[in-house]
C-alpha positions in Angstrom: 102.9 199.4 -84.8 106.3 201.1 -85.2 107.7 201.7 -88.7 110.0 204.2 -90.5 107.1 205.5 -92.6 105.1 208.5 -91.4 101.8 206.9 -90.1 98.7 208.9 -89.2 96.9 207.9 -86.0 93.6 209.3 -84.6 93.3 208.8 -80.8 90.1 209.1 -78.9 88.7 208.0 -75.5 85.9 205.9 -76.8 84.3 204.6 -80.1 80.7 203.8 -79.4 78.7 201.9 -82.0 75.8 204.3 -81.6 77.5 207.7 -81.4 77.1 211.5 -81.6 78.8 214.2 -83.6 82.4 213.8 -82.3 82.8 210.2 -83.3 80.8 210.7 -86.5 83.2 213.5 -87.6 86.3 211.4 -86.6 85.1 208.5 -88.8 84.3 210.8 -91.7 87.7 212.4 -91.5 89.3 209.0 -91.4 87.4 207.9 -94.5 88.1 211.0 -96.5 91.9 210.9 -95.8 92.0 207.2 -96.4 90.4 207.7 -99.8 93.1 210.3 -100.5 96.0 207.9 -99.9 96.6 208.4 -96.1 97.0 205.3 -94.0 94.8 205.7 -90.9 94.8 203.9 -87.6 92.2 204.8 -85.0 93.2 204.2 -81.4 90.8 204.1 -78.4 91.6 204.1 -74.7 88.4 202.9 -73.0 87.5 199.3 -72.2 85.1 197.5 -74.5 85.5 193.7 -74.7 83.4 193.6 -77.9 85.3 196.2 -80.0 85.6 193.8 -82.9 81.9 194.1 -83.4 82.1 197.9 -83.4 84.8 197.9 -86.1 82.9 195.4 -88.2 79.8 197.7 -87.9 81.7 200.8 -89.0 83.0 198.9 -92.1 79.7 197.4 -92.9 78.0 200.7 -92.8 80.8 202.3 -94.9 81.6 204.7 -92.1 85.3 203.9 -92.7 87.1 202.1 -95.5 88.1 198.4 -95.3 91.8 199.2 -94.9 91.2 201.6 -91.9 93.0 200.0 -88.9 91.8 200.1 -85.3 93.6 199.6 -82.0 92.7 199.7 -78.3 95.0 199.9 -75.3 93.4 196.9 -73.6 93.4 194.7 -76.7 97.0 195.7 -77.4 98.3 194.6 -74.0 96.0 191.6 -73.9 97.5 190.4 -77.1 101.1 191.4 -76.3 101.3 189.5 -73.0 99.6 186.3 -74.1 102.8 185.1 -75.8 101.7 181.4 -75.8 98.4 182.3 -77.5 96.8 179.6 -75.3 93.1 179.8 -74.4 91.0 178.8 -71.4 87.3 179.2 -71.7 85.0 180.3 -68.8 84.0 176.7 -67.9 87.6 175.7 -67.4 88.3 178.9 -65.3 85.1 178.2 -63.2 86.3 174.6 -62.5 89.7 176.1 -61.3 87.7 178.2 -58.8 85.1 175.8 -57.5 86.0 172.3 -58.7 83.4 169.8 -59.9 80.0 171.3 -60.4 78.2 168.1 -59.7 78.9 168.4 -55.9 76.7 171.5 -55.7 72.9 171.8 -55.4 71.7 173.9 -58.3 68.8 176.4 -57.7 67.1 178.7 -60.2 65.5 181.4 -58.0 63.7 183.3 -60.7 63.3 183.0 -64.5 63.3 186.7 -64.8 67.0 187.4 -64.3 68.3 184.1 -65.6 70.6 183.5 -62.7 71.4 180.0 -61.5 72.8 179.6 -57.9 75.0 176.8 -56.7 74.8 175.8 -53.0 77.0 173.6 -50.7 75.7 172.7 -47.3 72.9 175.3 -47.6 75.3 178.1 -48.4 75.5 179.8 -51.8 79.0 179.3 -53.4 78.6 180.8 -56.8 76.1 182.1 -59.3 76.0 182.0 -63.1 74.1 184.6 -65.2 72.7 183.3 -68.5 73.2 179.6 -68.0 69.7 178.7 -69.2 69.6 181.0 -72.2 73.0 179.9 -73.3 74.3 183.5 -73.3 76.5 183.4 -70.2 77.4 186.9 -69.0 79.3 186.2 -65.8 79.8 183.8 -62.9 80.3 185.2 -59.4 81.7 183.8 -56.2 80.2 184.2 -52.7 82.1 184.4 -49.4 80.6 182.3 -46.6 79.7 185.2 -44.4 78.1 187.3 -47.1 75.0 186.4 -49.1 76.0 188.9 -51.9 78.6 187.8 -54.5 81.9 189.6 -54.1 83.9 188.5 -57.2 82.4 188.7 -60.7 84.1 187.0 -63.6 82.7 188.8 -66.7 82.5 186.7 -69.9 82.7 188.0 -73.5 80.7 186.7 -76.5 83.6 184.4 -77.4 83.2 182.5 -74.1 86.3 183.8 -72.3 86.6 185.7 -69.0 87.8 189.1 -69.9 87.6 191.0 -66.5 87.2 190.2 -62.9 85.5 192.8 -60.6 86.0 192.4 -56.8 83.8 194.1 -54.2 84.6 194.7 -50.5 82.2 193.7 -47.7 80.4 197.0 -48.0 79.7 196.5 -51.7 82.3 199.0 -53.0 84.3 197.9 -56.1 87.9 197.7 -54.9 89.7 195.8 -57.6 89.4 195.3 -61.4 91.6 192.6 -63.1 91.8 192.4 -66.8 92.2 188.8 -68.1 93.8 187.3 -71.2 92.2 184.4 -73.0 94.6 182.0 -71.2 93.1 183.1 -67.8 96.1 185.1 -66.7 95.8 188.8 -65.6 97.6 191.4 -67.7 96.4 194.6 -65.9 94.9 195.5 -62.5 93.3 198.6 -61.1 93.0 199.3 -57.4 90.1 201.5 -56.6 89.2 203.5 -53.4 85.8 203.9 -51.8 85.2 207.1 -53.8 85.6 205.1 -57.1 88.9 206.6 -57.9 91.8 204.6 -59.3 94.7 204.6 -56.8 97.1 202.2 -58.6 97.4 200.5 -62.0 99.6 197.5 -62.5 100.5 196.4 -66.0 102.1 193.0 -66.9 102.6 189.9 -64.9 105.2 187.7 -63.2 108.4 189.8 -62.7 107.6 192.3 -65.4 105.0 194.5 -63.7 105.0 198.3 -64.3 102.9 200.5 -61.9 101.1 203.7 -62.6 99.3 206.1 -60.3 96.5 206.9 -62.7 95.2 206.2 -66.2 96.9 209.2 -67.8 100.3 207.7 -66.9 99.2 204.4 -68.4 98.1 206.2 -71.6 101.5 207.9 -71.9 103.2 204.6 -71.5 100.9 203.1 -74.2 101.5 205.9 -76.6 105.3 205.5 -76.2 104.9 201.8 -76.9 102.9 202.2 -80.2 104.0 205.5 -81.7 107.3 206.5 -83.2 108.9 209.9 -83.8 107.9 209.8 -87.4 104.1 209.5 -86.6 101.4 212.1 -86.8 98.9 211.9 -84.0 95.5 213.6 -84.2 93.8 213.8 -80.8 90.0 214.0 -80.6 89.6 213.7 -76.8 90.7 216.3 -74.2 91.1 213.4 -71.7 94.2 212.4 -73.7 95.8 215.8 -74.1 98.3 215.5 -71.3 99.3 211.9 -72.1 100.0 212.9 -75.7 102.0 215.9 -74.8 104.1 213.7 -72.5 104.7 211.2 -75.3 107.5 211.0 -77.9 105.8 211.5 -81.3 106.6 213.2 -84.5 103.7 215.7 -84.8 100.7 216.4 -82.5 97.4 217.8 -83.7 94.6 218.6 -81.2 91.1 218.7 -82.7 88.6 220.8 -80.7 85.0 219.5 -80.9 83.3 221.7 -78.4 83.3 225.1 -76.7 86.4 225.7 -74.6 84.5 228.3 -72.4 83.5 227.7 -68.8 80.2 229.3 -69.7 79.7 228.9 -73.5 77.3 231.9 -73.5 80.0 234.2 -72.0 83.3 234.7 -73.9 84.8 236.3 -70.7 84.1 233.2 -68.5 87.6 231.7 -69.0 88.8 228.3 -70.2 87.3 225.0 -69.0 89.6 222.8 -67.0 89.6 220.1 -69.6 91.0 222.5 -72.2 93.6 224.1 -70.0 96.3 221.6 -70.9 96.5 222.8 -74.5 95.0 226.3 -74.3 97.9 227.8 -72.3 101.0 229.9 -73.0 103.1 226.7 -72.5 101.7 225.0 -75.6 104.6 223.7 -77.8 105.3 225.9 -80.8 105.5 222.9 -83.2 102.1 221.5 -82.3 98.8 222.4 -83.9 95.3 223.1 -82.6 92.4 222.7 -85.1 89.2 224.6 -84.4 86.0 224.2 -86.4 85.1 227.9 -86.7 86.9 231.2 -87.1 85.0 232.6 -84.2 86.4 230.0 -81.8 89.9 230.7 -83.0 89.3 234.5 -82.5 88.0 234.0 -79.0 91.0 231.8 -78.0 93.6 234.1 -79.6 92.0 237.2 -78.0 92.7 235.7 -74.5 95.9 233.7 -75.4 97.6 235.7 -78.2 100.7 233.6 -78.5 98.6 230.7 -79.8 97.8 232.6 -83.0 100.2 230.6 -85.1 99.3 227.3 -83.6 95.6 227.4 -84.5 94.2 226.3 -87.9 90.5 226.5 -88.8 89.1 223.4 -90.6 85.3 223.2 -90.6 83.6 219.8 -91.0 82.7 218.9 -94.6 79.6 217.6 -96.3 78.4 216.3 -99.7 75.3 218.0 -101.2 72.7 215.3 -101.1 70.4 214.2 -103.9 66.8 215.2 -103.0 64.8 212.0 -102.9 62.0 212.7 -100.4 59.1 215.1 -100.5 59.2 217.8 -97.9 56.4 217.8 -95.4 55.8 221.5 -95.1 54.0 221.3 -91.8 56.8 219.4 -89.9 59.6 221.1 -88.0 62.3 218.9 -86.6 65.2 218.4 -84.3 67.9 215.8 -85.1 70.5 215.3 -82.4 71.4 213.5 -79.2 68.7 214.1 -76.6 71.1 215.6 -74.1 70.9 218.6 -71.7 73.5 220.4 -73.8 71.1 220.6 -76.7 68.5 222.5 -74.6 65.6 220.9 -76.4 63.1 222.0 -73.9 63.3 225.4 -75.6 62.6 223.9 -79.0 59.5 222.2 -77.6 58.4 225.4 -75.8 58.9 227.4 -79.0 56.8 224.9 -80.9 54.1 225.1 -78.2 54.0 228.9 -78.6 53.9 228.5 -82.4 51.0 226.0 -82.1 49.0 228.5 -80.1 49.1 230.8 -83.1 49.0 228.3 -86.0 47.6 224.8 -85.8 48.2 221.8 -88.0 52.0 221.6 -87.6 54.1 218.9 -86.0 57.5 218.6 -84.4 59.6 215.5 -85.2 62.2 214.6 -82.6 64.9 212.3 -84.0 67.5 210.9 -81.6 68.0 209.2 -78.3 69.6 210.2 -75.0 69.3 210.9 -71.3 66.9 213.8 -71.7 64.2 211.8 -73.5 62.0 211.1 -70.4 62.2 214.7 -69.3 61.3 216.0 -72.8 58.4 213.6 -73.0 57.1 214.8 -69.6 57.3 218.4 -70.9 55.3 217.4 -74.0 52.7 215.7 -71.8 52.5 218.8 -69.6 52.0 221.0 -72.6 49.4 218.6 -74.1 51.3 218.2 -77.3 51.4 214.3 -77.3 49.7 214.2 -80.8 51.9 216.9 -82.3 55.5 216.2 -81.0 56.6 212.8 -82.3 59.6 211.0 -80.8 61.2 208.8 -83.5 64.3 207.5 -81.6 67.6 207.0 -83.5 67.2 207.4 -87.2 68.8 205.1 -89.7 68.1 207.1 -92.9 69.2 210.5 -91.8 69.0 212.1 -95.2 65.3 211.1 -95.3 64.7 212.7 -91.9 66.4 216.0 -93.0 64.7 216.2 -96.4 61.2 215.6 -95.1 61.1 218.3 -92.4 60.4 221.9 -93.3 63.1 223.3 -91.1 65.6 222.1 -88.4 65.5 223.8 -85.0 68.7 224.2 -83.0 68.6 225.5 -79.4 71.9 224.2 -78.0 73.6 225.8 -75.1 76.9 225.2 -76.8 78.4 223.3 -79.8 81.9 222.8 -81.2 80.4 223.1 -84.7 76.8 221.9 -85.0 77.1 219.1 -87.5 73.4 218.7 -87.8 73.2 222.3 -89.2 75.6 221.3 -91.9 73.8 218.1 -92.7 70.5 219.9 -92.8 71.5 222.5 -95.4 73.3 219.7 -97.4 69.8 218.1 -97.7 68.2 221.4 -98.7 66.5 222.0 -95.4 67.0 225.4 -93.8 67.9 225.9 -90.1 66.3 228.1 -87.4 68.8 228.5 -84.6 69.8 230.3 -81.5 73.1 232.1 -81.6 75.4 229.3 -80.4 79.1 229.2 -79.5 80.1 227.7 -81.8 78.9 226.6 -85.2 75.3 227.0 -86.5 75.6 230.8 -87.0 78.9 230.3 -88.8 77.3 227.6 -91.1 74.1 229.2 -92.3 73.7 232.4 -94.3 70.7 234.5 -95.2 69.7 232.1 -97.9 69.9 228.9 -95.7 68.3 229.8 -92.4 67.4 232.2 -89.6 69.0 233.2 -86.3 66.8 234.0 -83.4 67.2 237.6 -82.1 67.4 236.3 -78.5 68.0 232.9 -76.9 64.4 232.4 -75.9 61.4 230.2 -77.1 59.5 233.4 -77.9 62.2 234.6 -80.2 62.6 231.2 -81.9 58.8 231.1 -82.4 59.0 234.4 -84.2 61.5 233.0 -86.7 59.4 229.9 -87.2 56.4 232.2 -88.2 58.7 234.1 -90.6 60.0 230.9 -92.0 56.6 229.5 -93.0 55.6 232.7 -94.6 59.0 233.2 -96.4 60.3 229.6 -97.2 63.8 229.2 -98.4 64.6 227.8 -101.8 66.0 224.2 -101.6 68.7 224.8 -104.2 69.8 228.1 -102.5 70.0 226.3 -99.2 72.2 223.5 -100.7 74.4 226.1 -102.4 75.6 227.3 -99.0 76.6 223.7 -98.2 79.0 223.7 -101.2 81.3 226.1 -99.1 81.9 223.1 -96.9 83.0 220.7 -99.6 84.9 217.5 -99.0 87.6 218.7 -101.4 88.3 221.8 -99.4 88.3 219.8 -96.2 90.7 217.2 -97.5 93.1 219.8 -98.9 93.3 221.6 -95.6 93.9 218.4 -93.6 96.6 217.1 -96.0 98.3 220.4 -95.4 98.1 220.2 -91.7 99.4 216.6 -91.5 102.2 217.3 -94.0 100.9 215.3 -97.0 100.5 218.2 -99.4 
């Protein structure tokens, strides 16, 4: 990946196919800069054996341009160390472990989990998951004294073992080995009983390098792939220290969330995950990008010497063409169903609203760990016919345009991308005062801010909203402030392309 040209890299911890605001904004930034002549490579540092599918999905859905490049730490070393480019499929690797399969007695205990067990002299020797369906996920070996498998050989969709997980006699994962297509191991992780990595070994034969943790490994990786001409934009706090320890041309740290220990209290101090960059030791030549002026002000108030390091670049949007008729008796929430979003308050506010005015609905778009808890609350409040869970939405513009107003009750945000998307679709926002974002995005023509962070206060604004609806064109006019042209111009300046 080295070259004399100044390349621009985005680094992030993970790139999930179904994702929230952070990944969405990263991909949008990549696409916009790409369209304006900047070569972009997006690098991830988590383990996903099927990343090729993710990249294809991003391109197919036009989330990035065709020429946007992707890289991943595991894929990089897997490719680098397999110099012979030879391949050994899972059946050949299984034969190396257990020999000829015909000598074993084959037993399928249950059709439910699609596991086929292989016995010798009445003792289980190994098991294969997915043999009957033809979608083999793993094979696992048994030890004679233990009737639970202890070593799992995980198989990717191309039919190669990609990782081996080993468990001790008490069932704790103690070793992970990452496997090349030729069956050789290129990286190992030793893990203690608390689940913490205690040693990482990279390479094989005589060329093994050891690291005490993943951050050291990431630094080594960054020094392998980046040059001193490159610009690196970091979207994940997990990678801050590793990037600061690397030799690169220019470092830019994008903040996506509140840096405060208690996002509702600006005096609560800096979260541990932000302390690496939000300190008086931050290099003068590096840049921090916040999404709002208010977050910059709060940081500089506590750490004045960062004033010249911080640039404010809000997310951008395009004003959408109105295609769908607004359902004036539908409020909505559109976000991850996560505790951070505090959606119980939105449901409670709707309940209070429903006590005063009937005939309205609350549409909930999104998925996440809070869904079951939220559905229980809806059942408790007897709102099952009025609060509708739609799951993840494919046509997000349709969802925004059809609802009367978007409700935001988050405990904290970095920006609140859903507020921006809502006004771009002509739908006003009713929001709590949140650090940071929604209150920076809307104005008096595009939404309402609750006087207090309470369901009662939100309900009052909902009542005002239905009696004093906003004009769709006026709502969209506010979105023009966050134009893509402004966004691109600011980013080109920061990375040195202006």
